[in-house]
C-alpha positions as CSV (number, residue, x, y, z in Angstrom):
1,M,-25.1,-47.1,-12.2
2,V,-22.7,-44.7,-13.8
3,I,-19.8,-46.4,-15.6
4,F,-17.6,-46.2,-18.6
5,R,-18.9,-48.6,-21.2
6,N,-15.6,-49.2,-23.0
7,L,-13.0,-49.0,-20.3
8,S,-11.1,-52.0,-19.1
9,V,-12.5,-52.5,-15.6
10,A,-16.1,-51.5,-14.7
11,A,-16.4,-49.7,-11.3
12,L,-19.8,-49.1,-9.7
13,F,-21.0,-45.5,-9.1
14,C,-24.1,-44.5,-7.3
15,A,-26.6,-42.7,-9.5
16,A,-29.7,-43.3,-7.4
17,A,-29.0,-44.1,-3.8
18,F,-0.6,-16.9,-1.9
19,S,-0.6,-20.1,-1.1
20,M,-2.9,-17.5,0.4
21,G,-2.6,-17.1,4.2
22,Q,-5.8,-16.7,6.3
23,Y,-6.3,-13.2,7.7
24,T,-9.3,-11.7,9.5
25,E,-11.0,-9.3,7.2
26,H,-10.2,-5.7,7.9
27,V,-10.2,-2.3,6.2
28,P,-7.0,-1.9,4.2
29,G,-4.6,0.9,5.2
30,E,-6.3,1.6,8.6
31,L,-5.9,0.9,12.3
32,M,-7.8,1.5,15.5
33,V,-5.4,2.9,18.1
34,K,-5.9,3.9,21.7
35,F,-3.3,6.5,22.7
36,L,-2.4,7.9,26.1
37,P,-4.0,11.4,26.5
38,G,-2.3,14.0,24.2
39,K,0.2,11.5,22.7
40,S,-1.3,10.8,19.3
41,A,0.3,13.6,17.3
42,S,3.9,12.7,17.7
43,V,3.4,9.0,17.2
44,N,1.4,9.6,14.0
45,Q,3.7,12.3,12.6
46,A,6.8,10.1,12.9
47,I,5.4,7.8,10.1
48,G,3.1,10.3,8.2
49,A,-0.1,8.7,9.5
50,Q,-3.3,10.7,9.8
51,E,-6.2,10.7,12.3
52,A,-9.5,10.1,10.6
53,G,-12.0,9.6,13.5
54,Y,-12.1,9.6,17.3
55,N,-14.5,7.9,19.7
56,A,-14.3,10.0,22.9
57,A,-16.3,7.5,25.0
58,I,-13.6,4.9,24.7
59,G,-10.6,7.0,23.6
60,A,-10.0,5.1,20.3
61,T,-8.7,6.7,17.2
62,R,-9.1,5.6,13.5
63,V,-5.7,6.1,11.9
64,I,-5.0,6.2,8.1
65,L,-1.6,4.7,7.3
66,P,0.9,6.0,4.8
67,K,0.8,4.1,1.5
68,N,4.1,2.4,2.0
69,M,3.2,0.8,5.3
70,S,1.2,-2.5,5.7
71,V,-1.4,-3.1,8.4
72,S,0.8,-5.7,10.0
73,Q,3.8,-3.4,10.0
74,A,1.7,-0.6,11.5
75,V,0.4,-2.8,14.3
76,A,4.0,-3.7,15.2
77,Y,5.0,0.0,15.1
78,Y,2.2,1.4,17.3
79,S,2.3,-1.6,19.7
80,S,6.0,-0.8,20.4
81,K,5.3,2.7,21.6
82,L,4.8,3.5,25.3
83,E,2.3,6.2,24.3
84,V,-0.1,3.5,22.9
85,V,-2.5,1.4,24.9
86,Y,-3.4,-0.9,22.0
87,A,-3.3,-1.0,18.2
88,E,-5.4,-3.3,16.0
89,P,-6.7,-3.6,12.4
90,N,-10.0,-1.8,11.7
91,Y,-11.9,-5.1,11.4
92,V,-14.8,-5.7,9.0
93,Y,-18.0,-7.1,10.3
94,R,-20.9,-8.5,8.3
95,A,-24.5,-9.4,8.7
96,S,-24.8,-13.2,8.9
97,W,-26.5,-14.6,5.9
98,T,-28.8,-17.7,6.0
99,P,-30.8,-18.3,2.9
100,N,-34.5,-18.9,2.9
101,D,-34.6,-22.1,0.9
102,P,-37.1,-24.3,2.7
103,R,-35.2,-27.6,2.2
104,L,-32.0,-26.1,3.7
105,S,-32.9,-27.8,7.0
106,Q,-32.6,-31.2,5.1
107,Q,-29.1,-30.4,3.9
108,Y,-26.8,-31.4,6.8
109,A,-23.8,-30.9,4.6
110,M,-24.0,-27.1,4.8
111,P,-23.5,-26.7,8.6
112,K,-21.2,-29.7,8.6
113,T,-18.8,-28.1,6.1
114,K,-19.3,-24.6,7.6
115,A,-20.7,-23.5,4.3
116,I,-23.3,-21.2,5.9
117,E,-20.5,-19.3,7.8
118,G,-18.4,-19.3,4.6
119,W,-21.3,-17.6,2.7
120,D,-20.7,-14.5,4.8
121,Q,-17.4,-14.2,3.1
122,M,-18.3,-15.3,-0.5
123,R,-21.3,-16.8,-2.3
124,G,-19.7,-17.1,-5.7
125,A,-19.9,-15.0,-8.8
126,P,-22.0,-15.5,-11.9
127,D,-18.9,-15.3,-14.2
128,I,-17.3,-18.2,-12.4
129,V,-18.5,-21.4,-14.2
130,I,-18.9,-24.9,-12.8
131,A,-19.2,-27.5,-15.6
132,I,-21.3,-30.6,-14.7
133,V,-19.9,-33.3,-17.0
134,D,-22.6,-35.9,-16.4
135,T,-26.0,-37.1,-17.7
136,G,-26.9,-33.5,-18.5
137,V,-29.0,-31.0,-16.3
138,S,-32.7,-30.5,-16.3
139,K,-33.2,-27.3,-18.3
140,D,-36.6,-26.4,-16.8
141,H,-35.9,-27.0,-13.1
142,E,-37.0,-24.1,-10.9
143,D,-33.8,-24.2,-8.9
144,L,-31.4,-24.4,-11.8
145,A,-32.8,-23.0,-15.1
146,A,-32.0,-19.4,-14.5
147,K,-28.3,-20.0,-14.0
148,L,-27.7,-22.6,-16.8
149,L,-25.2,-21.6,-19.5
150,P,-25.1,-23.1,-23.0
151,G,-23.7,-26.6,-23.0
152,Y,-23.5,-29.6,-25.2
153,D,-24.9,-33.1,-25.5
154,F,-22.1,-35.5,-26.6
155,V,-24.4,-38.5,-26.4
156,N,-26.8,-37.2,-29.0
157,D,-24.4,-34.7,-30.6
158,D,-26.6,-31.7,-30.3
159,N,-26.9,-28.4,-28.3
160,D,-29.6,-29.7,-25.9
161,P,-27.9,-31.3,-22.8
162,D,-31.2,-32.0,-21.0
163,D,-31.1,-34.7,-18.4
164,D,-33.0,-37.9,-19.1
165,Q,-31.5,-39.8,-16.2
166,G,-31.4,-37.5,-13.1
167,H,-27.9,-38.0,-11.9
168,G,-26.5,-34.8,-13.5
169,T,-29.4,-32.7,-12.2
170,H,-28.8,-33.9,-8.7
171,C,-25.1,-33.1,-8.9
172,A,-25.8,-29.6,-10.4
173,G,-28.1,-28.7,-7.5
174,I,-25.5,-29.7,-4.9
175,A,-22.8,-27.6,-6.6
176,A,-24.8,-24.4,-7.3
177,A,-28.6,-24.5,-7.1
178,I,-30.2,-21.1,-7.0
179,T,-30.2,-20.0,-3.4
180,N,-32.3,-17.7,-1.2
181,N,-35.1,-17.8,-3.7
182,G,-37.7,-19.2,-1.2
183,I,-37.9,-22.6,-2.9
184,G,-36.0,-25.9,-3.0
185,I,-32.5,-26.2,-1.7
186,A,-29.3,-24.2,-1.4
187,G,-26.2,-24.8,-3.6
188,M,-22.7,-24.9,-2.3
189,A,-21.8,-22.0,-4.6
190,P,-25.0,-20.0,-4.7
191,N,-24.0,-17.4,-7.3
192,C,-21.8,-19.4,-9.6
193,S,-23.1,-20.4,-13.0
194,I,-23.6,-24.0,-14.3
195,M,-22.5,-25.4,-17.7
196,P,-24.3,-28.6,-18.5
197,V,-22.3,-31.1,-20.5
198,K,-24.0,-34.4,-21.3
199,V,-21.6,-37.3,-21.7
200,L,-23.6,-40.2,-20.1
201,D,-26.8,-41.7,-21.5
202,E,-30.2,-42.4,-19.9
203,F,-28.7,-45.5,-18.3
204,G,-25.7,-43.7,-16.9
205,F,-23.2,-45.1,-19.4
206,G,-20.5,-43.2,-21.3
207,N,-17.2,-43.8,-23.0
208,T,-13.7,-42.4,-23.2
209,Q,-14.2,-40.3,-26.3
210,G,-17.5,-38.7,-25.2
211,I,-16.2,-37.8,-21.7
212,A,-12.8,-36.5,-23.0
213,D,-14.7,-34.4,-25.5
214,G,-16.9,-33.1,-22.7
215,I,-14.0,-32.1,-20.5
216,T,-12.2,-30.3,-23.3
217,F,-15.4,-28.6,-24.4
218,A,-15.9,-27.3,-20.9
219,A,-12.3,-26.0,-20.7
220,N,-12.6,-24.3,-24.1
221,N,-15.9,-22.6,-23.2
222,G,-14.9,-20.9,-20.0
223,A,-15.4,-23.4,-17.3
224,H,-13.3,-22.7,-14.2
225,V,-14.3,-26.0,-12.4
226,I,-15.1,-29.4,-14.0
227,S,-17.2,-31.7,-11.8
228,L,-16.9,-35.4,-12.8
229,S,-19.2,-37.6,-10.8
230,L,-18.3,-40.6,-13.0
231,G,-15.5,-43.1,-13.3
232,G,-14.1,-46.5,-14.4
233,G,-11.2,-48.8,-14.0
234,G,-9.3,-47.9,-17.2
235,A,-6.4,-45.5,-16.9
236,S,-7.1,-44.0,-20.3
237,D,-4.3,-41.9,-21.7
238,A,-6.9,-39.9,-23.7
239,M,-8.8,-39.1,-20.5
240,R,-5.6,-38.1,-18.7
241,D,-4.7,-35.8,-21.6
242,A,-8.2,-34.2,-21.5
243,C,-7.8,-33.5,-17.8
244,T,-4.3,-32.1,-18.3
245,Y,-5.6,-29.9,-21.1
246,A,-8.3,-28.5,-18.8
247,I,-5.7,-27.6,-16.3
248,T,-3.7,-25.7,-18.9
249,R,-6.8,-23.8,-19.7
250,G,-7.2,-22.8,-16.0
251,A,-10.0,-25.3,-15.1
252,I,-9.6,-27.6,-12.1
253,P,-11.0,-31.2,-12.6
254,I,-12.6,-32.8,-9.6
255,A,-13.8,-36.4,-9.7
256,A,-15.7,-38.9,-7.5
257,A,-13.5,-41.6,-6.1
258,G,-16.0,-44.4,-6.5
259,N,-18.5,-46.6,-4.6
260,H,-16.7,-49.9,-4.6
261,G,-15.6,-49.6,-0.9
262,T,-12.0,-50.5,-1.4
263,T,-8.6,-48.8,-2.0
264,Q,-8.7,-49.7,-5.7
265,M,-8.0,-46.6,-7.8
266,I,-10.4,-45.6,-10.5
267,Y,-10.3,-42.9,-13.2
268,P,-10.3,-40.0,-13.8
269,A,-10.1,-39.6,-10.0
270,G,-7.0,-41.7,-9.9
271,F,-4.9,-39.4,-12.1
272,P,-2.5,-37.3,-10.0
273,N,-3.7,-34.0,-11.6
274,V,-7.3,-34.7,-10.7
275,M,-8.7,-34.1,-7.3
276,A,-10.3,-37.3,-5.9
277,V,-13.3,-37.1,-3.5
278,T,-14.9,-39.7,-1.2
279,N,-18.2,-39.8,0.7
280,T,-18.8,-39.2,4.4
281,D,-22.0,-39.1,6.4
282,Q,-23.4,-36.5,8.9
283,N,-21.1,-37.9,11.6
284,D,-17.9,-37.6,9.4
285,N,-17.7,-41.4,9.0
286,R,-16.8,-42.9,5.6
287,N,-19.7,-44.4,3.9
288,F,-19.1,-48.2,3.9
289,N,-19.2,-48.4,0.1
290,S,-17.0,-45.4,-0.6
291,A,-13.4,-45.7,-2.0
292,Y,-10.6,-44.8,0.4
293,G,-6.8,-44.7,0.7
294,D,-4.0,-42.2,0.4
295,W,-4.8,-41.6,-3.2
296,V,-8.1,-40.0,-2.2
297,D,-7.5,-36.3,-1.6
298,V,-10.6,-35.0,0.3
299,A,-13.9,-36.1,1.6
300,A,-17.3,-34.4,1.5
301,P,-20.8,-35.3,2.6
302,G,-22.3,-37.8,0.2
303,T,-24.7,-39.9,2.2
304,N,-28.4,-39.1,2.0
305,I,-27.9,-35.9,0.2
306,M,-31.0,-33.8,-0.7
307,S,-30.8,-32.1,-4.1
308,T,-32.7,-31.3,-7.3
309,L,-34.2,-33.9,-9.6
310,P,-35.9,-33.7,-13.1
311,G,-39.5,-32.6,-13.1
312,N,-39.1,-29.8,-10.6
313,S,-38.7,-32.3,-7.9
314,Y,-36.2,-33.0,-5.1
315,G,-34.9,-36.2,-3.5
316,Y,-32.1,-38.0,-1.7
317,N,-29.2,-39.8,-3.3
318,T,-26.0,-41.3,-1.8
319,G,-22.5,-41.8,-3.3
320,T,-19.2,-40.2,-4.0
321,S,-21.1,-38.8,-7.0
322,M,-22.9,-36.5,-4.4
323,A,-19.7,-35.6,-2.6
324,C,-17.8,-34.5,-5.7
325,P,-20.0,-31.5,-6.6
326,Y,-19.7,-30.1,-3.0
327,V,-16.0,-29.9,-3.6
328,A,-16.6,-28.4,-7.1
329,G,-18.9,-25.8,-5.5
330,L,-16.2,-24.9,-3.0
331,A,-13.6,-24.5,-5.8
332,G,-16.1,-22.1,-7.4
333,L,-16.3,-20.0,-4.2
334,I,-12.5,-19.9,-4.0
335,K,-12.1,-18.8,-7.6
336,S,-14.8,-16.2,-7.1
337,T,-12.7,-14.6,-4.4
338,W,-9.2,-15.3,-5.5
339,R,-9.4,-14.6,-9.3
340,A,-5.7,-15.2,-10.0
341,A,-5.7,-18.6,-8.4
342,T,-4.5,-21.5,-10.6
343,P,-6.0,-25.0,-10.4
344,I,-3.2,-26.2,-8.2
345,Q,-3.6,-23.2,-5.9
346,I,-7.3,-23.9,-5.6
347,R,-6.6,-27.5,-4.9
348,N,-4.1,-26.7,-2.2
349,Q,-6.5,-24.2,-0.7
350,I,-9.1,-26.9,-0.3
351,Q,-6.7,-29.7,0.8
352,N,-4.7,-27.6,3.3
353,N,-7.8,-26.3,5.1
354,A,-9.7,-29.6,5.4
355,D,-10.8,-31.1,8.7
356,Y,-9.2,-34.3,9.8
357,V,-11.8,-37.1,9.9
358,G,-9.6,-40.2,9.7
359,N,-6.9,-41.9,7.8
360,F,-9.2,-43.2,5.1
361,V,-8.6,-39.9,3.2
362,K,-5.4,-38.1,2.6
363,Y,-6.3,-34.6,3.8
364,G,-9.7,-34.6,5.4
365,R,-13.3,-33.4,5.0
366,I,-13.8,-30.0,3.3
367,N,-14.2,-26.9,5.4
368,V,-15.7,-24.0,3.5
369,L,-15.1,-21.3,6.1
370,R,-11.4,-21.9,6.3
371,S,-10.9,-22.6,2.6
372,V,-12.5,-19.5,1.1
373,P,-10.0,-16.5,1.3
374,V,-11.5,-13.5,3.0
375,L,-12.3,-10.6,0.6
376,V,-9.9,-8.0,2.1
377,T,-6.4,-9.5,2.5
378,T,-4.3,-6.9,0.8
379,D,-1.6,-4.4,1.4
380,P,-0.6,-1.3,-0.5
381,Y,1.6,-1.9,-3.6
382,T,3.3,1.2,-5.1
383,L,5.3,1.2,-8.3
384,V,7.6,3.9,-9.8
385,P,8.8,4.0,-13.4
386,N,11.9,1.9,-14.2
387,A,12.1,3.7,-17.6
388,A,11.1,7.2,-18.8
389,S,11.5,8.7,-22.3
390,M,10.4,11.6,-24.4
391,F,7.4,10.9,-26.6
392,E,6.9,14.3,-28.2
393,G,9.3,17.2,-27.8
394,T,12.9,17.5,-26.7
395,V,14.2,16.2,-23.3
396,T,16.2,18.7,-21.5
397,F,16.7,16.9,-18.2
398,G,15.9,13.8,-16.3
399,G,15.1,10.1,-16.5
400,P,13.4,7.4,-14.4
401,A,15.3,8.3,-11.2
402,N,14.0,11.9,-11.3
403,I,10.3,10.9,-11.3
404,A,10.9,8.0,-9.0
405,A,12.7,10.1,-6.4
406,S,11.2,12.7,-4.0
407,D,9.5,15.8,-5.1
408,N,11.4,18.6,-6.9
409,S,13.5,16.2,-8.9
410,Y,12.1,16.9,-12.4
411,F,11.9,15.2,-15.8
412,T,11.6,18.2,-18.3
413,I,10.6,18.4,-21.9
414,V,10.4,21.3,-24.3
415,S,7.4,21.1,-26.5
416,K,7.3,20.9,-30.3
417,A,4.7,22.0,-32.9
418,V,2.2,19.3,-33.9
419,S,0.0,19.9,-36.9
420,R,-3.6,20.8,-36.2
421,V,-3.0,20.2,-32.4
422,G,-0.7,22.9,-31.1
423,H,2.6,22.8,-29.2
424,V,2.9,19.4,-27.5
425,G,5.3,17.9,-24.9
426,S,4.8,14.3,-23.7
427,M,6.7,11.8,-21.7
428,R,6.3,8.0,-21.6
429,G,6.9,6.1,-18.4
430,T,7.3,2.4,-18.1
431,F,6.5,0.4,-14.9
432,K,7.6,-3.2,-14.3
433,A,5.8,-5.3,-11.7
434,N,7.9,-7.7,-9.6
435,R,4.9,-10.0,-9.1
436,D,2.0,-11.5,-11.2
437,P,0.0,-8.4,-12.4
438,A,-3.2,-10.5,-12.0
439,T,-2.8,-10.2,-8.2
440,I,-2.8,-6.4,-8.3
441,S,-6.1,-4.7,-7.6
442,Q,-7.6,-1.2,-7.0
443,L,-5.1,0.3,-9.4
444,S,-4.7,4.1,-9.6
445,L,-2.3,6.5,-11.3
446,D,-0.8,9.3,-9.3
447,L,0.9,12.2,-11.0
448,E,2.4,15.6,-10.4
449,V,3.0,17.9,-13.4
450,N,3.9,21.6,-14.0
451,A,3.3,23.6,-17.1
452,P,2.2,27.2,-18.0
453,T,-1.3,28.4,-17.8
454,R,-3.4,27.6,-20.9
455,V,-1.7,24.2,-21.2
456,T,-3.8,21.1,-20.6
457,A,-2.3,18.0,-19.1
458,N,-3.7,14.7,-20.5
459,F,-3.0,11.2,-19.2
460,F,-3.2,7.9,-21.1
461,I,-2.4,4.3,-20.4
462,W,-1.5,1.7,-23.0
463,D,-4.2,-1.0,-23.5
464,N,-2.7,-4.2,-24.8
465,S,-6.1,-5.7,-25.5
466,T,-6.8,-2.9,-28.1
467,S,-3.2,-1.9,-28.9
468,K,-4.2,1.7,-28.3
469,W,-3.7,4.5,-25.7
470,Q,-6.6,4.6,-23.3
471,Y,-7.6,8.0,-22.1
472,V,-7.4,8.3,-18.3
473,G,-8.1,12.0,-17.5
474,A,-7.0,15.6,-17.9
475,F,-6.8,18.9,-16.0
476,P,-5.7,22.5,-16.9
477,M,-2.3,23.7,-15.8
478,N,-1.7,27.0,-14.0
479,G,2.1,27.4,-13.8
480,T,2.4,25.6,-10.4
481,D,2.8,21.9,-9.4
482,I,-0.5,20.1,-9.6
483,R,-0.9,16.6,-8.2
484,K,-3.9,14.4,-9.3
485,S,-4.9,10.7,-8.8
486,F,-6.9,8.8,-11.3
487,S,-8.6,5.4,-10.7
488,L,-8.0,3.0,-13.5
489,S,-10.7,0.8,-14.9
490,A,-10.7,-3.0,-14.3
491,P,-9.7,-5.5,-15.5
492,Y,-6.2,-4.3,-14.9
493,T,-4.5,-7.2,-16.7
494,K,-5.2,-5.6,-20.0
495,F,-2.6,-2.9,-19.2
496,W,0.3,-5.3,-18.5
497,N,2.3,-7.0,-21.3
498,A,3.9,-10.4,-21.2
499,N,7.0,-8.9,-19.5
500,R,4.8,-7.4,-16.7
501,E,5.3,-3.9,-18.1
502,L,2.8,-1.1,-18.1
503,Q,3.1,2.2,-20.1
504,V,1.8,5.6,-19.1
505,L,1.8,8.7,-21.3
506,V,1.8,12.2,-19.8
507,R,0.9,14.6,-22.6
508,C,0.7,18.4,-22.2
509,V,-0.8,20.6,-25.0
510,W,-1.0,24.3,-25.7
511,P,-3.7,24.3,-28.3
512,Q,-3.8,26.3,-31.5
513,T,-6.7,28.8,-31.2
514,M,-7.8,31.9,-32.9
515,S,-7.2,34.1,-29.9
516,A,-4.1,32.4,-28.6
517,P,-1.7,30.8,-31.1
518,A,0.1,27.8,-29.7
519,K,3.6,28.5,-28.6
520,Q,6.6,26.6,-27.2
521,F,6.6,25.7,-23.5
522,T,8.5,23.6,-21.0
523,M,6.7,20.9,-19.0
524,K,8.0,19.1,-16.0
525,V,7.0,15.9,-14.4
526,D,8.3,15.2,-10.9
527,H,6.1,12.4,-9.6
528,V,4.5,9.4,-11.3
529,R,3.2,6.5,-9.3
530,L,1.0,3.4,-9.7
531,N,-0.8,2.6,-6.5
532,G,-2.5,-0.8,-6.1
533,R,-3.2,-3.4,-3.6
534,V,-1.9,-7.0,-3.5
535,P,-2.6,-10.1,-1.4
536,K,-0.6,-10.2,1.8
C-alpha cells in the first residue's frame, strides 16, 4: 500500500504484489557508390567529392562528401546519374549485446519492449541521473550499490535514504540495475545512475510536503528523470508546482497511474505536465486493477515483474508502480543519446514511438528500439563569421564578407608594438548560430592565415564559463597561405553566449628576441570557419 497520508482521496498502489526523426545509423559525410566502369571521376569532381576506398570484387566505392552536402542530398545526387548503379549511406553495424545477468530470462519486459535491441544503440550514461522518489533504495544491494548517488531521506530528515520497506528498491532495479555483471537482473537503463530520495515511510505512506520536497531536491541536484511510483486522489497545488519546477530544471516527472482499475484520475500522474503510466502483462493486456483512460499516456510491463529487493534478494511485484520505472529508464536512455532534449521532447519521443495495445491507454506500450534516437543522425553544419574586427593593430582592409567568401578575399591588419611581447596583429571573428548551440557536436575551427616568416599564428576561443580566452593552437608562418583545422574541446555550449554567439581570436606575433627585434608586419586572414555536426 503506497498512498498519500494527507491527501483528500486515498488511492491504492501496489507495493508488494528534432522532434528527432528516425534514421538508420550511418557514417556521417560518406556514401557507398557503385559506378559504371570508368565513370566515377567526373561524377565526383562535379561536387568536390573524393574516393576513399574501393572494393574491386563488387565494384563499390567509398566516397567522402564535401562538407556542405548532407548524406540525403548526396544519395539523391548520385542516384540521379546514369553513371551510377546505386548510392547508399555507409551504414554502421554493431555487435548485438545481450547481458549475462542470470535473471534476465525472468524479465519478459525486456524483449517485449525491444529493450535488448535498443541496448545495441544506447545503454545509458553514468552522468544521466534517474531519481527514485519512493521508500528509499537499499544501499548495500549487489545490483544497485555501485551506481547510487547521494540522496536524501525526507521521512527521517537525514542523508541516509536506505529502504526499510522494499518498494523503492524494486523500482530502482527496474529502472537501472547494474547490468552485465553476472548477477541478478538487468535494468532498463544499464549505465544510468540512480539518486535515492526517500519520501515514503516503512508502511508506504507519505505526504504532500515530503514528496514535493523530494521532487524539488532531485531537480536541484542534477536528476534528469524523476520516477514517482506513488499517488493519491488529491490534486495538490503544491505537488503540481513541484512537478512544474522539476520541468523548468530539465527533469521529466513520470508517475504511476494507480491500481484502482478505473478511469479515475490520481495525482501526480493526473497533472498534464506529468507522464502517466499504466500496467500491462506479457501479452500486452491491461492488468485488471490498473488505471486506464485517455488521461493515461503510456503503458509498460508491470505484472509479475522480477527486480531487486532489500537484503541482496530478488522477487516479483505487480502494479503500475513497476511499470513507471521502465518508462523512467527509457527516458534515461533517450537523454543519454539526445543530450539537448527537453522534458517535453523526451516525452514526445516515448509517446510517439509506442506500440498500440488498445484504447485503454492514449499512446500505447513503450518501444525502446524505436524511441531511442540512433547515435549518428547528423549532417555537417558550417558557420562563417557574421562580424569581424581588429583586436590589436590597424585594419587596412576587409570585414566579415572577406573571410566568409572564397579564398583570396582577405581581411588584413598591420601589427602594432605590444610591450614585452613584440609586434602583434589580431582579428576577432564572431559567429552566430541559427539553431540551438546545444545541438551542435564535433566542433572544429578551420582557418587560413598568411604572415611573414618568424611570425607565429595563435588561435583562441572565448570561454563564457571562465570569461577568458581559451588557447586552441598555434603554428609558425612562412610567408605563404597556411590552412589548419583544430578540434575544439567539449562541452561546446561553454563557447556560446545567450545570443548564440561565439568569438574566435586570430593573433599573430613577431616576438621580441635578442637576435631578431620585433618589427611591423602585415597579417591577412582569408578563411575562418566553424565546422560542426547537427541532428538531421
